[in-house]
mmCIF file of the N, C-alpha and C atoms, coordinates in Angstrom:
data_MODEL
# 
_entry.id   MODEL 
# 
loop_
_atom_site.group_PDB 
_atom_site.id 
_atom_site.type_symbol 
_atom_site.label_atom_id 
_atom_site.label_alt_id 
_atom_site.label_comp_id 
_atom_site.label_asym_id 
_atom_site.label_entity_id 
_atom_site.label_seq_id 
_atom_site.pdbx_PDB_ins_code 
_atom_site.Cartn_x 
_atom_site.Cartn_y 
_atom_site.Cartn_z 
_atom_site.occupancy 
_atom_site.B_iso_or_equiv 
_atom_site.pdbx_formal_charge 
_atom_site.auth_seq_id 
_atom_site.auth_comp_id 
_atom_site.auth_asym_id 
_atom_site.auth_atom_id 
_atom_site.pdbx_PDB_model_num 
ATOM 1   N N  . MET A 1 1  ? 97.247  -69.070 102.044 1.00 0.00 ? 1  MET A N  1 
ATOM 2   C CA . MET A 1 1  ? 97.249  -70.406 101.050 1.00 0.00 ? 1  MET A CA 1 
ATOM 3   C C  . MET A 1 1  ? 97.546  -70.676 99.766  1.00 0.00 ? 1  MET A C  1 
ATOM 4   N N  . VAL A 1 2  ? 97.811  -69.631 99.095  1.00 0.00 ? 2  VAL A N  1 
ATOM 5   C CA . VAL A 1 2  ? 98.501  -69.406 97.852  1.00 0.00 ? 2  VAL A CA 1 
ATOM 6   C C  . VAL A 1 2  ? 100.150 -69.475 98.650  1.00 0.00 ? 2  VAL A C  1 
ATOM 7   N N  . ARG A 1 3  ? 100.489 -68.604 99.614  1.00 0.00 ? 3  ARG A N  1 
ATOM 8   C CA . ARG A 1 3  ? 101.940 -68.988 99.602  1.00 0.00 ? 3  ARG A CA 1 
ATOM 9   C C  . ARG A 1 3  ? 102.828 -69.826 100.122 1.00 0.00 ? 3  ARG A C  1 
ATOM 10  N N  . ILE A 1 4  ? 101.728 -70.426 101.499 1.00 0.00 ? 4  ILE A N  1 
ATOM 11  C CA . ILE A 1 4  ? 102.833 -71.788 101.467 1.00 0.00 ? 4  ILE A CA 1 
ATOM 12  C C  . ILE A 1 4  ? 103.325 -73.183 100.775 1.00 0.00 ? 4  ILE A C  1 
ATOM 13  N N  . THR A 1 5  ? 101.605 -73.182 99.360  1.00 0.00 ? 5  THR A N  1 
ATOM 14  C CA . THR A 1 5  ? 101.522 -73.829 98.293  1.00 0.00 ? 5  THR A CA 1 
ATOM 15  C C  . THR A 1 5  ? 103.171 -73.556 97.691  1.00 0.00 ? 5  THR A C  1 
ATOM 16  N N  . GLU A 1 6  ? 103.766 -72.257 97.295  1.00 0.00 ? 6  GLU A N  1 
ATOM 17  C CA . GLU A 1 6  ? 104.786 -71.799 96.731  1.00 0.00 ? 6  GLU A CA 1 
ATOM 18  C C  . GLU A 1 6  ? 106.005 -72.334 97.184  1.00 0.00 ? 6  GLU A C  1 
ATOM 19  N N  . LEU A 1 7  ? 105.663 -71.869 98.299  1.00 0.00 ? 7  LEU A N  1 
ATOM 20  C CA . LEU A 1 7  ? 106.730 -72.592 99.658  1.00 0.00 ? 7  LEU A CA 1 
ATOM 21  C C  . LEU A 1 7  ? 107.485 -72.961 99.255  1.00 0.00 ? 7  LEU A C  1 
ATOM 22  N N  . LEU A 1 8  ? 106.147 -74.154 99.231  1.00 0.00 ? 8  LEU A N  1 
ATOM 23  C CA . LEU A 1 8  ? 106.615 -76.228 99.045  1.00 0.00 ? 8  LEU A CA 1 
ATOM 24  C C  . LEU A 1 8  ? 106.777 -75.799 97.998  1.00 0.00 ? 8  LEU A C  1 
ATOM 25  N N  . ILE A 1 9  ? 106.526 -75.907 96.646  1.00 0.00 ? 9  ILE A N  1 
ATOM 26  C CA . ILE A 1 9  ? 107.345 -76.105 95.271  1.00 0.00 ? 9  ILE A CA 1 
ATOM 27  C C  . ILE A 1 9  ? 108.287 -75.212 95.147  1.00 0.00 ? 9  ILE A C  1 
ATOM 28  N N  . LYS A 1 10 ? 108.722 -74.500 96.222  1.00 0.00 ? 10 LYS A N  1 
ATOM 29  C CA . LYS A 1 10 ? 110.636 -73.426 95.766  1.00 0.00 ? 10 LYS A CA 1 
ATOM 30  C C  . LYS A 1 10 ? 111.340 -75.409 96.320  1.00 0.00 ? 10 LYS A C  1 
ATOM 31  N N  . LEU A 1 11 ? 110.920 -75.778 97.391  1.00 0.00 ? 11 LEU A N  1 
ATOM 32  C CA . LEU A 1 11 ? 111.413 -76.013 98.794  1.00 0.00 ? 11 LEU A CA 1 
ATOM 33  C C  . LEU A 1 11 ? 111.607 -77.135 97.755  1.00 0.00 ? 11 LEU A C  1 
ATOM 34  N N  . VAL A 1 12 ? 110.656 -78.069 97.233  1.00 0.00 ? 12 VAL A N  1 
ATOM 35  C CA . VAL A 1 12 ? 111.044 -79.216 96.639  1.00 0.00 ? 12 VAL A CA 1 
ATOM 36  C C  . VAL A 1 12 ? 111.636 -79.184 95.095  1.00 0.00 ? 12 VAL A C  1 
ATOM 37  N N  . ALA A 1 13 ? 111.523 -78.041 95.024  1.00 0.00 ? 13 ALA A N  1 
ATOM 38  C CA . ALA A 1 13 ? 112.658 -78.006 93.543  1.00 0.00 ? 13 ALA A CA 1 
ATOM 39  C C  . ALA A 1 13 ? 113.803 -78.174 94.028  1.00 0.00 ? 13 ALA A C  1 
ATOM 40  N N  . ALA A 1 14 ? 113.964 -77.122 95.528  1.00 0.00 ? 14 ALA A N  1 
ATOM 41  C CA . ALA A 1 14 ? 115.396 -76.487 95.490  1.00 0.00 ? 14 ALA A CA 1 
ATOM 42  C C  . ALA A 1 14 ? 115.444 -77.822 96.013  1.00 0.00 ? 14 ALA A C  1 
ATOM 43  N N  . VAL A 1 15 ? 114.879 -78.928 96.680  1.00 0.00 ? 15 VAL A N  1 
ATOM 44  C CA . VAL A 1 15 ? 115.507 -80.721 97.435  1.00 0.00 ? 15 VAL A CA 1 
ATOM 45  C C  . VAL A 1 15 ? 116.221 -81.530 96.067  1.00 0.00 ? 15 VAL A C  1 
ATOM 46  N N  . VAL A 1 16 ? 115.431 -80.826 95.096  1.00 0.00 ? 16 VAL A N  1 
ATOM 47  C CA . VAL A 1 16 ? 115.578 -81.948 93.346  1.00 0.00 ? 16 VAL A CA 1 
ATOM 48  C C  . VAL A 1 16 ? 116.761 -81.233 93.063  1.00 0.00 ? 16 VAL A C  1 
ATOM 49  N N  . VAL A 1 17 ? 117.006 -80.135 92.846  1.00 0.00 ? 17 VAL A N  1 
ATOM 50  C CA . VAL A 1 17 ? 118.380 -79.768 92.597  1.00 0.00 ? 17 VAL A CA 1 
ATOM 51  C C  . VAL A 1 17 ? 118.964 -79.914 92.937  1.00 0.00 ? 17 VAL A C  1 
ATOM 52  N N  . TYR A 1 18 ? 118.755 -79.419 94.485  1.00 0.00 ? 18 TYR A N  1 
ATOM 53  C CA . TYR A 1 18 ? 120.255 -80.352 95.240  1.00 0.00 ? 18 TYR A CA 1 
ATOM 54  C C  . TYR A 1 18 ? 120.690 -81.613 95.019  1.00 0.00 ? 18 TYR A C  1 
ATOM 55  N N  . LEU A 1 19 ? 119.921 -82.367 94.774  1.00 0.00 ? 19 LEU A N  1 
ATOM 56  C CA . LEU A 1 19 ? 120.209 -83.629 95.053  1.00 0.00 ? 19 LEU A CA 1 
ATOM 57  C C  . LEU A 1 19 ? 120.732 -84.440 93.931  1.00 0.00 ? 19 LEU A C  1 
ATOM 58  N N  . TRP A 1 20 ? 120.194 -84.126 92.651  1.00 0.00 ? 20 TRP A N  1 
ATOM 59  C CA . TRP A 1 20 ? 121.010 -83.755 91.596  1.00 0.00 ? 20 TRP A CA 1 
ATOM 60  C C  . TRP A 1 20 ? 122.334 -83.037 90.860  1.00 0.00 ? 20 TRP A C  1 
ATOM 61  N N  . LEU A 1 21 ? 122.351 -82.152 91.808  1.00 0.00 ? 21 LEU A N  1 
ATOM 62  C CA . LEU A 1 21 ? 123.726 -81.326 92.204  1.00 0.00 ? 21 LEU A CA 1 
ATOM 63  C C  . LEU A 1 21 ? 124.457 -82.127 92.748  1.00 0.00 ? 21 LEU A C  1 
ATOM 64  N N  . ARG A 1 22 ? 124.511 -83.162 94.099  1.00 0.00 ? 22 ARG A N  1 
ATOM 65  C CA . ARG A 1 22 ? 125.341 -83.604 94.248  1.00 0.00 ? 22 ARG A CA 1 
ATOM 66  C C  . ARG A 1 22 ? 125.808 -84.512 94.190  1.00 0.00 ? 22 ARG A C  1 
ATOM 67  N N  . ASN A 1 23 ? 125.791 -85.143 93.013  1.00 0.00 ? 23 ASN A N  1 
ATOM 68  C CA . ASN A 1 23 ? 126.413 -86.078 92.312  1.00 0.00 ? 23 ASN A CA 1 
ATOM 69  C C  . ASN A 1 23 ? 127.898 -85.184 91.568  1.00 0.00 ? 23 ASN A C  1 
ATOM 70  N N  . LYS A 1 24 ? 127.330 -84.956 91.190  1.00 0.00 ? 24 LYS A N  1 
ATOM 71  C CA . LYS A 1 24 ? 128.300 -83.571 90.108  1.00 0.00 ? 24 LYS A CA 1 
ATOM 72  C C  . LYS A 1 24 ? 128.473 -82.706 90.343  1.00 0.00 ? 24 LYS A C  1 
ATOM 73  N N  . LYS A 1 25 ? 128.456 -81.771 90.967  1.00 0.00 ? 25 LYS A N  1 
ATOM 74  C CA . LYS A 1 25 ? 129.078 -80.264 91.530  1.00 0.00 ? 25 LYS A CA 1 
ATOM 75  C C  . LYS A 1 25 ? 128.916 -80.336 93.088  1.00 0.00 ? 25 LYS A C  1 
ATOM 76  N N  . PRO A 1 26 ? 129.150 -80.753 94.304  1.00 0.00 ? 26 PRO A N  1 
ATOM 77  C CA . PRO A 1 26 ? 128.218 -80.728 95.141  1.00 0.00 ? 26 PRO A CA 1 
ATOM 78  C C  . PRO A 1 26 ? 129.465 -79.605 95.732  1.00 0.00 ? 26 PRO A C  1 
ATOM 79  N N  . GLU A 1 27 ? 129.972 -78.444 95.330  1.00 0.00 ? 27 GLU A N  1 
ATOM 80  C CA . GLU A 1 27 ? 130.039 -77.055 95.486  1.00 0.00 ? 27 GLU A CA 1 
ATOM 81  C C  . GLU A 1 27 ? 129.141 -76.305 95.061  1.00 0.00 ? 27 GLU A C  1 
ATOM 82  N N  . HIS A 1 28 ? 128.150 -76.084 94.105  1.00 0.00 ? 28 HIS A N  1 
ATOM 83  C CA . HIS A 1 28 ? 127.695 -75.854 93.758  1.00 0.00 ? 28 HIS A CA 1 
ATOM 84  C C  . HIS A 1 28 ? 125.663 -76.064 94.047  1.00 0.00 ? 28 HIS A C  1 
ATOM 85  N N  . ALA A 1 29 ? 125.811 -77.315 94.733  1.00 0.00 ? 29 ALA A N  1 
ATOM 86  C CA . ALA A 1 29 ? 124.638 -77.680 94.589  1.00 0.00 ? 29 ALA A CA 1 
ATOM 87  C C  . ALA A 1 29 ? 123.863 -75.993 96.049  1.00 0.00 ? 29 ALA A C  1 
ATOM 88  N N  . ILE A 1 30 ? 124.254 -76.571 96.789  1.00 0.00 ? 30 ILE A N  1 
ATOM 89  C CA . ILE A 1 30 ? 124.054 -75.947 97.974  1.00 0.00 ? 30 ILE A CA 1 
ATOM 90  C C  . ILE A 1 30 ? 123.727 -74.160 98.161  1.00 0.00 ? 30 ILE A C  1 
ATOM 91  N N  . ALA A 1 31 ? 124.337 -73.505 97.519  1.00 0.00 ? 31 ALA A N  1 
ATOM 92  C CA . ALA A 1 31 ? 124.047 -72.302 97.136  1.00 0.00 ? 31 ALA A CA 1 
ATOM 93  C C  . ALA A 1 31 ? 123.311 -72.512 96.416  1.00 0.00 ? 31 ALA A C  1 
ATOM 94  N N  . LEU A 1 32 ? 122.873 -72.921 94.629  1.00 0.00 ? 32 LEU A N  1 
ATOM 95  C CA . LEU A 1 32 ? 121.872 -72.637 93.517  1.00 0.00 ? 32 LEU A CA 1 
ATOM 96  C C  . LEU A 1 32 ? 120.219 -73.537 94.563  1.00 0.00 ? 32 LEU A C  1 
ATOM 97  N N  . ALA A 1 33 ? 120.697 -73.879 95.430  1.00 0.00 ? 33 ALA A N  1 
ATOM 98  C CA . ALA A 1 33 ? 118.946 -74.818 96.342  1.00 0.00 ? 33 ALA A CA 1 
ATOM 99  C C  . ALA A 1 33 ? 118.778 -73.587 96.678  1.00 0.00 ? 33 ALA A C  1 
ATOM 100 N N  . VAL A 1 34 ? 119.498 -72.865 97.635  1.00 0.00 ? 34 VAL A N  1 
ATOM 101 C CA . VAL A 1 34 ? 119.442 -71.731 98.362  1.00 0.00 ? 34 VAL A CA 1 
ATOM 102 C C  . VAL A 1 34 ? 118.868 -70.174 97.181  1.00 0.00 ? 34 VAL A C  1 
ATOM 103 N N  . SER A 1 35 ? 119.738 -70.179 96.491  1.00 0.00 ? 35 SER A N  1 
ATOM 104 C CA . SER A 1 35 ? 118.901 -69.478 95.497  1.00 0.00 ? 35 SER A CA 1 
ATOM 105 C C  . SER A 1 35 ? 117.247 -69.862 95.121  1.00 0.00 ? 35 SER A C  1 
ATOM 106 N N  . ILE A 1 36 ? 116.774 -70.721 95.064  1.00 0.00 ? 36 ILE A N  1 
ATOM 107 C CA . ILE A 1 36 ? 115.535 -71.125 94.988  1.00 0.00 ? 36 ILE A CA 1 
ATOM 108 C C  . ILE A 1 36 ? 114.776 -71.053 95.957  1.00 0.00 ? 36 ILE A C  1 
ATOM 109 N N  . ILE A 1 37 ? 115.051 -71.443 96.807  1.00 0.00 ? 37 ILE A N  1 
ATOM 110 C CA . ILE A 1 37 ? 113.828 -70.602 98.127  1.00 0.00 ? 37 ILE A CA 1 
ATOM 111 C C  . ILE A 1 37 ? 114.179 -68.956 97.676  1.00 0.00 ? 37 ILE A C  1 
ATOM 112 N N  . ASP A 1 38 ? 115.318 -68.587 97.402  1.00 0.00 ? 38 ASP A N  1 
ATOM 113 C CA . ASP A 1 38 ? 115.114 -67.206 98.276  1.00 0.00 ? 38 ASP A CA 1 
ATOM 114 C C  . ASP A 1 38 ? 113.874 -66.655 96.855  1.00 0.00 ? 38 ASP A C  1 
ATOM 115 N N  . ALA A 1 39 ? 114.566 -66.975 95.751  1.00 0.00 ? 39 ALA A N  1 
ATOM 116 C CA . ALA A 1 39 ? 113.938 -66.781 94.734  1.00 0.00 ? 39 ALA A CA 1 
ATOM 117 C C  . ALA A 1 39 ? 112.118 -66.549 94.599  1.00 0.00 ? 39 ALA A C  1 
# 
């Protein structure tokens, strides 16, 4: 159960970072989102 919660937190964080960066640096947003999920 802890693992699922951890993945959900990472997923939410990645989405937030992606949406925030998409407006500023679109080319970096996807890579950063992926790095958060993979971390």
